[in-house]
VOVEXMAR-950292 format. One line per field, with one value per residue (C-alpha): x, y, z. Coordinates in Angstrom, 1 decimal. Layout:
X: X / ...
Y: Y / ...
Z: Z / ...
***
This chain:
X: 0.0 / 1.3 / 1.7 / -1.2 / -3.9 / -7.1 / -10.1 / -13.2 / -16.2 / -18.5 / -21.7 / -23.8 / -25.3 / -24.2 / -20.7 / -20.4 / -21.0 / -18.4 / -15.9 / -16.4 / -16.0 / -12.8 / -11.4 / -12.2 / -10.8 / -7.5 / -7.3 / -8.0 / -5.8 / -3.3 / -4.0 / -1.8 / -4.3 / -7.2 / -8.1 / -11.6 / -13.2 / -16.5 / -19.5 / -22.5 / -24.9 / -25.4 / -24.9 / -21.6 / -20.6 / -21.4 / -19.4 / -16.5 / -16.8 / -16.5 / -13.4 / -11.8 / -12.4 / -10.9 / -7.7 / -7.9 / -8.8 / -12.0 / -13.0 / -13.3 / -16.2 / -19.0 / -20.8 / -23.7 / -26.6 / -30.1 / -31.9 / -31.2 / -33.5 / -33.0 / -32.7 / -32.3 / -29.0 / -30.0 / -30.8 / -27.4 / -25.6 / -27.5 / -26.3 / -22.8 / -22.7 / -23.5 / -20.4 / -18.1 / -19.4 / -17.1 / -17.3 / -18.9 / -22.0 / -22.7 / -25.7 / -25.9 / -29.3 / -31.3 / -30.5 / -33.1 / -31.0 / -33.8 / -34.4 / -37.8 / -40.3 / -39.4 / -35.8 / -36.4 / -35.7 / -32.3 / -31.1 / -29.4 / -26.3 / -26.3 / -23.7 / -24.4 / -26.2 / -24.4 / -26.4 / -26.1 / -25.4 / -21.8 / -21.0 / -18.4 / -16.7 / -14.5 / -17.6 / -20.1 / -18.1 / -14.7 / -16.1 / -18.3 / -15.9 / -12.7 / -14.3 / -15.9 / -12.7 / -10.7 / -13.2 / -12.7 / -9.0 / -9.0 / -11.1 / -8.5 / -5.4 / -4.4 / -4.3 / -5.9 / -5.5 / -2.4 / -3.3 / -1.9 / -4.3 / -7.3 / -7.8 / -8.4
Y: 0.0 / 3.4 / 6.2 / 8.0 / 8.6 / 6.8 / 9.0 / 9.0 / 10.6 / 12.7 / 14.2 / 16.9 / 20.3 / 21.1 / 22.6 / 22.5 / 18.8 / 18.2 / 20.4 / 18.6 / 15.2 / 16.5 / 17.8 / 14.6 / 12.4 / 14.4 / 14.3 / 10.5 / 9.4 / 12.2 / 12.9 / 10.0 / 7.4 / 9.0 / 12.2 / 13.5 / 14.5 / 16.4 / 17.1 / 19.2 / 17.2 / 13.5 / 14.4 / 16.1 / 13.1 / 10.6 / 12.5 / 12.7 / 9.0 / 8.2 / 10.5 / 8.7 / 5.3 / 6.5 / 7.3 / 3.9 / 5.3 / 3.6 / 5.2 / 2.7 / 4.8 / 7.0 / 8.8 / 11.0 / 13.0 / 11.5 / 14.3 / 16.1 / 18.0 / 15.6 / 12.2 / 10.6 / 9.6 / 5.9 / 6.4 / 8.1 / 5.1 / 2.8 / 4.6 / 4.9 / 1.1 / 0.5 / 2.6 / 1.3 / -2.0 / -2.4 / 1.1 / 1.0 / 3.2 / 5.1 / 7.4 / 10.4 / 10.2 / 12.8 / 11.0 / 8.2 / 6.0 / 5.3 / 6.0 / 7.0 / 4.5 / 5.4 / 4.4 / 0.8 / -0.6 / 1.1 / 0.1 / -3.1 / -0.9 / 0.8 / -0.6 / 1.7 / 4.8 / 7.6 / 10.1 / 13.7 / 16.2 / 15.1 / 14.3 / 12.2 / 10.7 / 8.6 / 6.9 / 7.0 / 7.3 / 5.6 / 2.3 / 2.1 / 3.4 / 1.5 / -2.0 / -1.0 / 0.4 / -2.6 / -4.9 / -2.9 / -2.9 / -6.7 / -7.2 / -5.2 / -6.7 / -3.5 / -4.9 / -3.5 / 0.0 / -0.1 / -0.4 / 3.0 / 4.6 / 2.3 / 3.7 / 7.4
Z: 0.0 / -0.9 / 1.7 / 0.1 / 2.7 / 1.9 / 1.1 / 3.3 / 1.7 / 3.8 / 2.5 / 4.2 / 3.7 / 7.2 / 7.1 / 10.9 / 10.9 / 8.1 / 9.9 / 13.2 / 11.5 / 9.8 / 13.1 / 15.0 / 12.2 / 12.1 / 15.9 / 16.1 / 13.2 / 13.5 / 9.8 / 8.8 / 7.5 / 5.9 / 4.0 / 4.4 / 1.1 / 1.5 / -0.7 / 0.0 / -2.1 / -3.1 / -6.8 / -6.1 / -3.9 / -6.6 / -9.1 / -6.6 / -6.0 / -9.7 / -10.0 / -7.0 / -8.6 / -11.9 / -9.9 / -8.2 / -4.8 / -3.6 / -0.3 / 2.6 / 4.0 / 2.7 / 5.5 / 4.9 / 6.3 / 6.4 / 4.5 / 1.3 / -1.1 / -4.0 / -2.2 / 1.2 / 2.6 / 2.4 / -1.3 / -1.8 / -0.1 / -2.4 / -5.5 / -4.1 / -3.5 / -7.1 / -8.1 / -5.3 / -4.0 / -1.1 / 0.3 / 3.8 / 4.2 / 7.4 / 7.9 / 10.2 / 11.8 / 13.8 / 17.0 / 17.1 / 14.9 / 12.5 / 8.8 / 7.4 / 6.1 / 2.5 / 3.1 / 4.0 / 0.5 / 0.5 / 4.0 / 2.7 / 1.8 / 5.2 / 7.6 / 10.6 / 11.9 / 13.8 / 15.8 / 15.2 / 16.6 / 16.8 / 20.5 / 22.2 / 19.1 / 21.4 / 22.8 / 19.9 / 16.7 / 16.9 / 18.3 / 15.2 / 12.6 / 13.6 / 13.1 / 9.9 / 8.5 / 9.7 / 7.9 / 4.7 / 5.1 / 5.6 / 2.5 / 0.5 / 2.1 / 3.8 / 7.3 / 10.5 / 11.8 / 14.1 / 17.8 / 18.7 / 16.2 / 16.9 / 20.4 / 21.1
***
């Protein structure tokens, strides 16, 4: 594996949420493992995902908000999974951890929910993301996240 940081794709219209995720990701991984690539709409994210794949950089993780004007987060993850079949899908939810009734057909490509607002990443986020990222890394022969970086 090259020293290039692997891209993680985050999609939200909420700039504060994206900035918090970027800050926490850099703090947790010391900026050495992953690069957060953000998009403000599902369409922009799907285009970005295609560009990453053209460069041979499949993101291990696509994380997105639940609500957008043109589609739901679960629908975005469904479309993203068609483009990048092994990318792990995580959905920011409004705190109750549930998707809407209309999203049930799309939930097969959803690996986990994360509550928002963004609180206690060391308790709520990293225990979810580290195993999902390690699963992706194992599938691609990258190896697990080193122990010093797997624990906040």
